[in-house]
C-alpha positions, 0 to 999 in steps of 0.5 A: 808498047816498050820503047827500044833500048838506048845505047847506054842501056844496052852497054849497061846490060852487057856489063851486067851479063859479063858480071853474071858470067864471071860469077858463074865461072867463079862458082865453077872454079869453086866446084873444081877446088872442092873436087880436088880437095875431096880427091886429096882427102881420099888419097890421104885415107889411102882410098886412092893411089897417087896416079888415080888422084892425078888422073881424076884431077886432070879429068876435073880440069878438063870438065872445068875448062869445058864449062868455062868455055861454054859460059864464055861462049854464051856470054859472048852470044848474049852480048852480040844479041843485046848490042844488035839493033 
């Protein structure tokens, strides 16, 4: 049998889940940066118009916001789950 978690251990697990959530958000932002850099590169090569570049950057930002919100929601849900007795 596994003993129930102490309050201190629960708080440690919440900190750990927040840390992993933040690391995930940093990775998502890194993918956004890579995508935007690729768009700038294609614009310099004249493969994309400036309007298309800005439209695609806005789309990348929408996706970034969507996934960061999903990570925040999941982290909050997991925090509530861990703290529940």
